N, C-alpha and C positions, 0 to 999 in steps of 0.2 A: 328769554329765559331757555338754558339749553334742555337738547332731547331729554338726555339721562335725568333731568332735575322735572322736566315736564313729567316725565313718567312717573317717578317719584311722587309726584304731587297727589298723581291720579289714584295712585296704587293707595296713599295715605286716606284718601278722601274717602274709598273704597272701605277703607279697616274702622275708618270714623263710623261710618255709619252702621257698623253692627256691635252692636252694646251688649250689657248681661239682660237688657232687657227685651232684646229681639229673638224671637224663634225662628231657627233656618228652615227652611223646607226643601229636600233635594227630592226630584221627581224625576224618574226614569222614563221615557213617554214611548209610548207602541203603540200599534194600530187598535188595538181592542184592551189591553186591561194595562195600566200604568202601576209602578210600585213607588209610596212614597216613604221618606224617611225623615226625622225628625230631630234635630239637634242644636244647642245653643252656642255661644262665643267661643267656649273652648271647646267645641268639638263631642261635647257631652251629649248620650242620644238619649231622648224624650220619650215615652211610650213606646209602644211595638209597630214596627212596618205596617203601612196601612195598603192594600193591595185594591183598587178602583178600577170602576171599568170607564172608558173613551167614551161614556152620554152625561147627558144631564143629571140624571142619582147619584152616577160617579162622581163627579164634580162637587155637587152637594156634599155627597161623604164624606171626602177630604176635607170642606170649607167645614163641615160640623165638627171632625174631628180637631182641626186646628182651632175654630175657636175653646174647644172643650182644652184644649192644652196651655193656651192661653189664661184661660181663667184658673184651671189649678195652678199653675207655675207663675201666674202672675207677669206672663209677658205683654208689651202693650205696641209692639211693631213685626209685625211679619215679614219675611222676604223669602222668596219660591224662586230656587233656581232649575234649569232644566236645558238638556241639548237640544241647540236647534236643529234636528236631523228630521229631514224629510219636511211634511208639510203638518204633521198631524198635532203639532204643540202650539201652531197659534191656536187652534180653538180653547181648548185650554187656559193658554196664555188672555184670550181676549174675553174670557169668561172671567177671570181674577182679575184684570185690570177694571173691568167695567161694572160688575156685579157686587165684587166684594171689595174692589178700592187696596187691592193688595201688591206691593212693591214684587214686580218681574223680573228676573235678569236671566240671563245666559251664560253656560261654561264650552268651552270651547269643548268638543269629544274628543281630541287630540289630547287633550289635555287628565281628563278621563281616563283614557287610556293607559295614560303615561302611569297616573295617580294610584288606580286601584290596587296594584302589587303594595302598596305602603303599608297596608292595615293590615294583611295577614301573609306577605313574600308567597304568595300564589297567583298564578296567572289564570285562576280562575274565573270565567265571564257568568253574571246572572244580573237580571235588573233589579234584584233586591239590593244586592252589591253596589251596584252601579249609582242608586240613590242615594246612598248612603256617601260613596265618592265624591259625587255631586255636590251635596248637602257642605262636606266640609271644604272643598275648594271654596264654596262661596265664602264662607267661615272665614279664610284665607285672603279673603277679597280679589279671587283669581275668577272674575266674570266681569262680563261687559251688559251694557244696560239695553232693553227691550225698546228696536222701535217697529210698531206695528202700522204704517202710513192710515190715514184717512183722510176724507173727503178727496180732492182729485186728485192727491198724490198716490191714493193707492188708486184710483183709478188707474192714472198712470204706470204705476208697477204690474198693475195687471196687464194691462195693453202692453205692457214691453213684455212681459213674459211669456204672452200670446204671441206677439210678434216674431220670436226670438224662437220659439218651438214650431213657427210656421216657415222660417228659413231654414231650420236644420230639414222638416220634409223635404222643402224646396230641392235643395242642395242635394240631396239623398235620392231621389226622384230623376235628379238630370246627371247624376253619379251612373245611376243605374241605365237610363238611357244610353249615356255615353259609352257603359260598358259591352251593351247590346251591338251598339254601331262599331265596336272596334271588332269584335265576334264578325260581323256579317256585314261589314260596310265601313272600313278602316278611311277610307279616300273619301268620307263625305265631308271631314273638316280640311280637307285641302281645296272645297270649293266655296264650302261656307264657314269662313274662319271662323264667325260666333255664331253657330247653329241655334240657339237660343234667343237671339235676341229680335236676329233677322223678321217680320212677317213672313215673304217668302219660304224661308225657310223650313219655320215652324208649321206651317200649311201641307209641307213636303213631307216632313217627320209624320205627320196625321195620316196622310195620303199613300203613299208610297216611299217607304224610309229603307227599303231593303233592293239591291241590286235587280233583281232577279223582276221586282214589279215596274221599277223605273225603264228598263229595255222594253216591257210588255209596252208601255204605252208609248215609247220612240219621243223624237225631239218635239213636236209637234203638241205632242199630248201632257209634256213636262212642262211647255211654257204656258199650254191652258191652264195648268193646276196656278203655275202661279200667278198667275193674271187673276185668279180669283183673290187670293191675298192682297196683291198690291195694286193699287188704280193703277199709279203710274204707267207707263208703257218702258216693258222691261225689257231690254234686249233677249236676241235669240242665244247670243253666246253663254250667258250661264246655263241656259237649257243644255246646250251641247257641250258645256265643261261636265254637268254632272253625267250625263249620257255617256261620256268618255271614259268619266272614272267607274262609271258602274260597269264598261264593256270590261275594264282592265282591273277589278276588283281582285284582290289576292281573299277576299272573305269567303268565310264557308257556304256551301250551296246545298244546307240540308235544314229541313226545320225553319223555312223561312216564311211561312204562312203563320205559323205559332208567335217568330220573332215579331211580322209585323203585328199580329195582335196586339203583342204585350209592349209594343213601341207606342200605339194609338191608346191605347189606355193609358199609360202613363202619360202621356202629351193632354189624354181631357184631365188628369188628376191635378197637371201641372198649370195648365190653365185655368183650374178650377182655385187653386191654392195664391196662382198670381191676383187675382180677383179678390180674393177674402185678404191678400197682404195691405193691397188697396185700400178696401176697406177699411182694414187696421191703423192703416196709416192717416185714414182721414178722419176716425174717431180720435188719434192720438194728438191729431192737429187741434181740436176742437178742443180738447180737456186743458191743451196747455193754454188755450187762450184765458181757460178760468183760472190759472194760476194770478197772483200779485207781481208776477215779478219778469214772466215770460216778455214782455214788450223791450225791459233792458236787457236783457239775455238777447235777445233776438237784433240788437243793435250792433252787436261783434260782430265785425265781418268774416267771413269764414263759417258760420254757424249753421246749420239745418233747422227746419223745425221740426223734423223726425229724430233728426241724431240729439238734437234739446231735449225733445220731448221723453227719448231715450235714458239721455243721462239723467236726467231729474225722477224719471221712475225707477231707477237704481238708487239715486243718492235720497231720495226722499225731501223734504223740504231743507232747502239748504241755510236756513235761516235757525234748525236747530245745533247745530255746530259752532262752536265757542269760536273755532279758527279756521283758515285753510288746510291745516297741517292733519285736522282729523280725519277731513275728506278724502286729502291722500291716502291716510291708512287704512279706511275703510276700500280704498280701489286696491292696495297692496304695494303701495307706490314707497311705502318706508325702507330708507336703505339697512341692509344689516351687512354685518361683516365677521368672518369667519377666522379670528388669529390665535393665535398660543405662540408664547414666549417670544422668540426671535421671528416666527414664521407669522408672516402677514399677509392675507389674502385681499384681493380688491374687493371693492363693495359693489352690492348687486341689491334690487329691490327684492324684498321679501315675496311677493306673491300671494299673500295672504291674505285674500281680500274679496269683492266683489268681482270674480274673473269678467262679466258680462259688461261690467263698467270699466275697464280697463281695456275691453275692448271696443266699446265706442267711443271712448276717449281716445284712444289710437285714431279711427276714422275720424276722430273733430280733429285732431292734431295733423294729421296728412292734411286734411284741406284746407288747414290754417296757413300751413307752412308755403299753401298754393294761392292763397286769397288776401291772407292777412299782411300787412308789409311789415308792422313792429313784429310779429313772432318770426314771420320768415326771418328778417332783421337779426334775431335773436338765434335763431335755429342756424343760419349759417356762422357767425360769431361761436358756436358752442363748436362746433365741427372744426373749425380753422385755428382758435388761437393757439397762442404760442405754448402755454402751460398746461398741461391735462386736456389736451382735443378730445371732445369724444366720438365717438361712432354716431353712425344714423339712429339708429334704435336708441342709444342710451341720451341723445339728442331730444330725440320724440318721445322722450318720458318726462323730461324737464318741460317740453312745450303741451304733454298733457297734463302736469302739474299746475303750472300757468293760468291754463285754460279755469283748471280749479280753484283757482285763485280769484281767476277774474269772473267768475261766476258768485263765487261766496261774497266777494266784494260789491259787486254790482246787486246783487240782492239786499244786502244787507242796507245798502245806502240808496238803494230805490233810483238809482241814476244809470244815464246811460255811458255808454264806450265813448269816451274822449284818452284820442291816440295818445297825447301830451303824458298822459297820467298812468300809462299801461307800467312804465319802469320808473322805480324810484332814481334819486341823483346816483348812486354807485354804481347800478349797471347801466344808465346812461353815461357816464363816465367811462364806462370798460368798452362799450359801443363804438361809441365817438373814438377814442381812441385805437380802433380794432379800424 
């Protein structure tokens, strides 16, 4: 089935799900108070708008209103639509799915923004107005189904989110320390090429990161500090290099005590968050073992425990997808084209998907082309083929999509990785010819 026909079929299924017996509820989510509007399949509004609080009493209030309208108007099915903005929608969606068994769908906030002026030709924005726009978008089939992972996939998603925020904080700390070093001791990086990886460098940053204090310690003092961090014998050469760099430093010579204190505090925080990341990754490894597909996916050469756990945390259960193409769309890898009349542009990926999923797939693809023989062969072919050779990043996107295909196929079949089955006959003939 072509991509266009596939999208058409999906839209038709959504429209067929909404009948004359369906009550559509549009909800504009906020932290404290929400607005709800009620329409039928024609977009005609039923009953008045409801403002309800973001708590159990509020949730029960809208549920009561829904049941009243269904009884009065003979609706036997309910679909509630909302925008997945922030995290406030999750509690309400979970309540409806578990307590009331009501279908919950999501509407793209971008669509709401563009469609709300159709009703009154006004750019006015209000929560009450947005709720009606959301309801009518659902009526037109412009929604996507809700996925709230449970069991081990909920754990993986939570751990993945935690690890992502920790990594962001870690990078921020490193950037702040680097900025202080650039001001007070820009030559530090010439002595230690990777300041935040070696034990000796990490220890010196906590003790004497500023030229003034390095000179006070002297060569023997610096050497003694290095030996506290590194058990192996360390030559005097490194200490002498650091001392020489401190003597010739062009860094500023004021506020040095405060600068050292700042770096010391940041280094303590960096150590703490590094240890926390190790703990999170251990938890991710344990959670991954609880999935029924981990052993099959880990058989793929080049895939790591943490990267796979992160990927599944972003994807959720691979078995919930009908095909690998849906997984690619979730990542924002579907191709788009900007053409009009005789003007045609090249295609590119939409990037309208989970950004963090694309990020981990990129990291996996880099590892794959280095350690996986089959995907390395495909990568080289894509870059060097005679017709339409791809650039490095374009080829890595193809590899990322292939990784998703492998994840989907091995999960569904519960099979181990077999090199001879990675490519179909057509792709094999291309690679052999190249």
